[in-house]
C-alpha positions in Angstrom: 8.5 -24.3 -10.4 5.6 -22.0 -11.2 6.5 -19.0 -9.1 3.4 -17.1 -10.1 1.2 -19.9 -8.7 3.1 -19.9 -5.4 2.7 -16.1 -5.1 -1.0 -16.4 -5.8 -1.5 -19.1 -3.2 0.6 -17.5 -0.5 -1.9 -14.9 0.8 -4.8 -17.3 0.6 -3.1 -19.9 2.7 -1.9 -17.3 5.2 -5.5 -16.1 5.6 -6.8 -19.6 6.2 -4.3 -20.3 8.9 -5.1 -17.0 10.6 -8.8 -17.8 10.6 -8.0 -21.2 12.1 -6.4 -19.5 15.1 -2.8 -18.8 14.1 -1.6 -15.2 14.7 -0.3 -13.5 11.6 3.4 -13.7 12.3 3.2 -17.5 13.0 1.0 -18.1 10.0 3.3 -16.2 7.7 6.4 -18.0 9.0 4.6 -21.4 8.6 3.7 -20.6 5.0 7.2 -19.5 4.2 8.5 -22.8 5.5 5.9 -24.7 3.4 7.1 -22.7 0.3 10.6 -23.9 1.0 9.4 -27.5 1.0 7.4 -26.9 -2.2 10.5 -25.5 -4.0 12.4 -28.6 -2.8 9.8 -31.3 -3.6 7.5 -30.1 -6.3 9.9 -30.3 -9.3 10.2 -34.1 -8.7 6.8 -34.8 -7.2 4.2 -32.1 -8.2 1.0 -32.3 -6.2 -2.4 -32.7 -7.8 -3.9 -30.0 -5.5 -1.2 -27.4 -5.0 -3.3 -25.3 -2.6 -4.3 -28.2 -0.5 -0.7 -29.5 -0.3 0.6 -26.0 0.7 -2.2 -25.6 3.3 -1.6 -29.0 4.8 2.2 -28.5 5.1 1.9 -25.0 6.4 -0.6 -26.1 9.1 1.7 -28.9 10.2 4.6 -26.4 10.3 2.5 -24.1 12.4 1.6 -27.0 14.8 5.2 -28.0 15.1 6.1 -24.4 16.1 3.1 -24.2 18.5 4.0 -27.5 20.2 7.5 -26.1 20.9 6.3 -22.7 22.2 3.0 -23.1 23.9 1.5 -24.9 26.9 0.3 -28.5 26.9 -3.4 -27.3 27.0 -2.9 -25.0 24.0 -1.1 -27.8 22.0 -4.0 -30.2 22.6 -6.6 -27.7 21.4 -4.7 -27.0 18.3 -4.2 -30.7 17.5 -7.9 -31.4 18.0 -8.7 -28.5 15.7 -6.6 -30.0 12.8 -9.0 -30.5 9.9 -9.6 -33.9 8.4 -7.9 -34.5 5.1 -9.8 -33.3 2.1 -10.2 -30.5 -0.4 -8.8 -27.1 0.7 -11.2 -24.4 1.9 -12.6 -22.2 -0.9 -12.5 -19.0 1.2 -10.0 -16.4 -0.1 -8.7 -13.9 2.4 -6.3 -12.1 0.1 -8.3 -8.8 0.3 -8.1 -8.9 4.2 -4.4 -9.4 4.0 -4.1 -6.3 1.9 -5.8 -4.3 4.7 -3.8 -6.1 7.4 -0.4 -5.3 5.7 -1.4 -1.7 5.2 -2.5 -1.2 8.8 -2.5 2.5 9.9 -0.2 1.6 12.8 2.6 0.6 10.5 5.1 3.1 9.0 4.9 3.3 5.1 8.2 1.5 4.8 7.0 -1.4 7.0 3.7 -1.6 5.3 5.3 -1.9 1.9 7.8 -4.6 3.1 5.0 -6.6 4.7 2.8 -6.4 1.7 5.5 -7.6 -0.6 6.3 -10.5 1.7 2.8 -11.7 2.7 0.7 -10.7 -0.4 3.4 -10.5 -3.1 5.1 -13.7 -2.0 8.6 -12.2 -2.4 11.5 -13.4 -0.2 13.2 -11.1 2.4 16.3 -11.2 0.2 14.4 -10.0 -2.9 12.7 -7.2 -1.0 16.0 -6.1 0.6 17.7 -6.1 -2.8 14.9 -4.0 -4.3 15.2 -1.4 -1.5 19.0 -1.5 -1.5 19.3 -2.4 2.2 21.0 -5.4 4.0 18.9 -8.5 4.2 19.2 -8.5 8.0 17.8 -4.9 8.1 14.8 -5.9 6.0 14.2 -9.0 8.1 14.0 -6.9 11.2 11.7 -4.5 9.6 9.3 -7.3 8.5 9.5 -8.9 11.9 8.6 -5.7 13.7 5.7 -5.2 11.3 4.4 -8.7 11.9 4.5 -8.2 15.6 2.6 -4.9 15.3 -0.3 -6.5 13.4 -0.3 -9.8 15.2 -3.3 -8.9 17.3 -5.4 -7.6 14.4 -8.3 -9.8 13.3 -9.0 -10.4 9.6 -12.6 -9.5 10.0 -11.8 -5.9 11.1 -12.7 -3.3 8.5 -9.8 -2.0 6.4 -9.0 1.3 4.8 -8.8 1.1 1.0 -7.1 4.5 0.8 -4.2 3.2 2.9 -3.8 0.1 0.8 -3.7 2.2 -2.4 -1.0 4.4 -0.8 1.1 1.4 -0.1 0.7 0.0 -3.6 1.6 3.4 -5.1 4.7 3.6 -2.9 5.7 0.2 -4.3 5.1 1.3 -7.9 7.2 4.5 -7.5 10.2 2.5 -6.4 10.5 1.3 -9.9 13.3 -1.2 -10.5 16.3 -2.3 -8.5 17.8 -5.6 -7.6 16.3 -8.7 -9.3 12.7 -7.6 -8.6 10.9 -5.1 -10.9 8.8 -3.3 -8.3 6.8 -1.3 -10.8 5.7 -4.6 -12.5 5.1 -6.2 -9.1 2.9 -3.2 -8.0 0.8 -3.6 -11.2 0.4 -7.3 -10.6 -0.7 -6.7 -7.0 -3.1 -3.9 -8.0 -4.6 -6.1 -10.7 -5.1 -8.7 -8.0 -6.8 -6.2 -5.8 -9.0 -4.9 -8.6 -10.2 -8.4 -9.3 -11.3 -8.8 -5.7 -12.9 -5.5 -4.9 -15.1 -3.2 -7.0 -13.8 0.3 -6.2 -13.3 3.2 -8.6 -10.1 4.4 -7.0 -8.6 0.9 -7.2 -9.4 1.0 -10.9 -8.0 4.6 -11.0 -4.7 3.5 -9.5 -4.4 0.5 -11.9 -5.1 2.8 -14.9 -2.5 5.3 -13.6 0.2 2.6 -13.2 -0.5 1.2 -16.7 -0.3 4.6 -18.4 2.9 5.5 -16.6 4.5 2.1 -17.2 3.6 2.3 -20.9 6.1 5.2 -21.2 8.9 3.4 -19.4 10.9 2.2 -22.5 11.3 5.8 -23.6 12.0 7.3 -20.2 15.8 6.8 -20.4 18.3 6.9 -23.3 20.8 4.2 -24.3 23.3 5.7 -22.0 20.9 5.7 -19.0 20.2 9.4 -19.1 16.8 10.7 -18.1 14.6 11.7 -21.1 12.0 14.4 -20.3 8.4 13.6 -21.5 8.5 16.2 -24.2 11.6 14.7 -25.7 10.6 11.0 -25.5 10.4 8.8 -28.6 6.6 8.1 -28.5 6.9 5.3 -30.9 8.5 3.3 -28.0 5.5 3.7 -25.8 3.6 0.5 -25.1 0.3 1.2 -27.0 -1.3 -2.0 -25.5 -0.8 -0.8 -22.0 -2.1 2.6 -22.9 -5.3 1.2 -24.4 -5.8 -1.0 -21.4 -5.2 1.9 -19.0 -7.7 4.1 -20.9 -10.3 1.4 -20.8 -9.9 0.9 -17.1 -10.0 4.6 -16.5 -13.1 5.2 -18.5 -15.0 2.4 -16.6 -13.9 4.0 -13.3 -14.9 7.5 -14.4 -18.3 6.2 -15.5 -19.2 5.5 -11.8 -19.1 9.2 -11.2 -17.2 9.0 -8.0 -14.0 10.9 -8.8 -10.9 10.4 -6.7 -7.3 11.5 -6.8 -6.0 8.5 -8.6 -8.6 8.7 -11.3 -7.7 12.4 -11.8 -4.0 11.6 -12.0 -4.8 8.8 -14.5 -6.9 11.2 -16.6 -3.8 13.6 -16.8 -1.6 10.6 -17.8 -4.2 9.6 -20.4 -4.1 13.0 -22.0 -0.3 12.9 -22.3 -0.6 9.4 -23.8 -3.2 10.5 -26.3 -1.0 13.2 -27.8 0.9 12.0 -30.9 3.6 14.7 -30.3 4.4 16.9 -27.4 3.1 19.9 -29.3 -0.3 18.3 -29.6 -0.8 17.8 -25.9 -4.1 19.2 -24.7 -2.7 21.4 -21.9 -6.0 23.2 -21.3 -7.7 19.9 -20.3 -4.7 19.0 -18.3 -5.0 22.2 -16.3 -8.7 21.4 -15.7 -7.8 18.0 -14.4 -5.2 19.5 -12.1 -7.8 21.8 -10.8 -9.9 18.7 -9.9 -6.8 17.1 -8.3 -6.1 20.2 -6.2 -9.8 20.3 -5.1 -9.6 16.7 -4.1 -6.3 16.7 -2.3 -5.1 20.3 -1.8 -1.7 18.8 -2.4 1.3 21.2 -2.7 2.8 18.8 -5.3 -0.4 18.9 -7.4 -0.3 22.7 -7.2 3.3 22.7 -8.4 2.5 20.4 -11.3 -0.6 22.6 -12.1 1.7 25.7 -12.3 3.8 24.0 -14.9 0.7 22.9 -16.9 -0.6 26.5 -16.7 2.8 27.6 -18.1 2.2 25.3 -21.1 -1.4 26.3 -21.6 -1.3 30.0 -21.0 2.4 30.9 -21.4 5.4 30.8 -19.1 4.5 34.2 -17.4 1.2 32.7 -16.2 3.0 29.6 -15.0 5.5 31.7 -13.1 2.7 33.6 -11.5 1.0 30.4 -10.4 4.4 29.1 -9.1 5.0 32.3 -7.1 2.3 31.5 -4.5 3.8 28.1 -3.7 6.4 27.1 -1.0 9.8 27.4 -2.7 11.1 24.6 -0.6 8.8 22.1 -2.3 10.7 19.3 -4.1 11.3 20.2 -7.7 10.0 23.7 -7.2 13.3 25.2 -8.3 13.5 22.9 -11.4 10.0 23.9 -12.4 11.0 27.6 -12.0 14.1 27.0 -14.1 12.0 25.4 -16.9 9.5 28.3 -17.0 12.2 31.0 -16.9 13.9 29.3 -19.9 10.6 29.2 -21.8 10.1 32.9 -20.9 13.4 33.8 -22.6 15.6 34.2 -19.5 18.4 31.7 -19.8 20.6 33.5 -17.2 18.0 32.9 -14.4 17.2 29.5 -15.8 20.8 28.3 -15.8 21.3 29.4 -12.2 18.1 27.7 -11.1 18.9 24.5 -13.0 22.2 24.3 -11.2 20.6 25.0 -7.8 17.9 22.4 -8.5 20.6 19.8 -9.4 22.2 20.2 -5.9 19.0 19.1 -4.2 17.8 16.6 -6.8 16.2 13.5 -5.2 18.2 11.0 -7.3 21.3 10.7 -9.5 19.3 10.6 -12.8 17.5 13.9 -12.1 20.7 15.5 -10.8 22.5 14.5 -14.0 19.6 15.8 -16.2 19.4 19.2 -14.4 23.2 19.6 -14.4 23.2 19.1 -18.2 20.4 21.6 -18.6 22.4 24.2 -16.7 25.5 23.4 -18.7 23.6 23.6 -22.0 22.4 27.1 -21.2 25.7 28.3 -19.9 27.4 27.2 -23.2 24.8 29.1 -25.1 25.2 32.2 -22.9 29.0 32.2 -23.3 28.6 31.9 -27.1 26.3 34.9 -27.0 28.3 37.1 -24.7 26.7 36.1 -21.5 23.5 38.1 -21.9 19.9 37.1 -22.0 18.2 37.8 -25.3 15.5 40.6 -25.2 12.1 39.4 -24.1 
């Protein structure tokens, strides 16, 4: 079975069923049943026209369900509307499905799940495994999402920014279960970029490619988190970096800067440095200034403070950090890093330990705990005092 082919055909066939009069939930259920039939029959009897076969079977599944659930009049209308046999319609509604699945009325978690199911073609079990929740829980989440958008027509305008947020959420989940969500997010964003000419879609794709290129060096053999400055850059995927830079440059040439392009530009500067010491921190600070201007994001301001600490010295970084909300995620870890660079291991060790207690995941907690332990060992060896600054 060619799973990639099925995934590609799934949103197209759903879109055709919706345009023929099926509501989204019924269309998605019918296509999923058709996919089950395809998995069962295609290995022994592959169709000449995979899309046409899938569309025909899905429409029949929909009609079967409609006959069981609707009135006689509705059944007769649907039967009369059944198209004559022939080539499948050429219209591709994939882009509309992106907008439908990322509808503003959905919670981010529901939008992500629905996108992976309807556009990504993943099964409920695969999505549940990826998000480490029971399959029944994920099934309920997807069912509620389908009911929420069931009355939304495919020809209603969509919000690109919301679609990109959903795809970014998928990418940031990384990998768990038997589905690599980072790779899946890149696949879906490539698909979106091929269907819509939008500089921020290209910016997000570039950002994903540049971050994903560093993935092989992000953890050590024992699974420990490896900070960017300590990563073995020979393990970075230069092919992905080159592609990401090309995509970014084409997006920037349109002169309509957005937040994902700015983030990708920062990632590109990191990727361009052969060593951590050669990183162009001055340009990175300038790009963070653009990102803050575009988003006024507290997280962007926090990352900018760390970049200022690298470009202008740790005291400047701590000054930039001082004006930010100390309850921000990773604020304490950033302060610990800057205090260590400023020659204050006592404060840094305390802050590393404090940051570890509120770390968002086990990998970061382990890394921060080890940083605190490393400094405490050094302090004990030196009599427990910070060296003069």
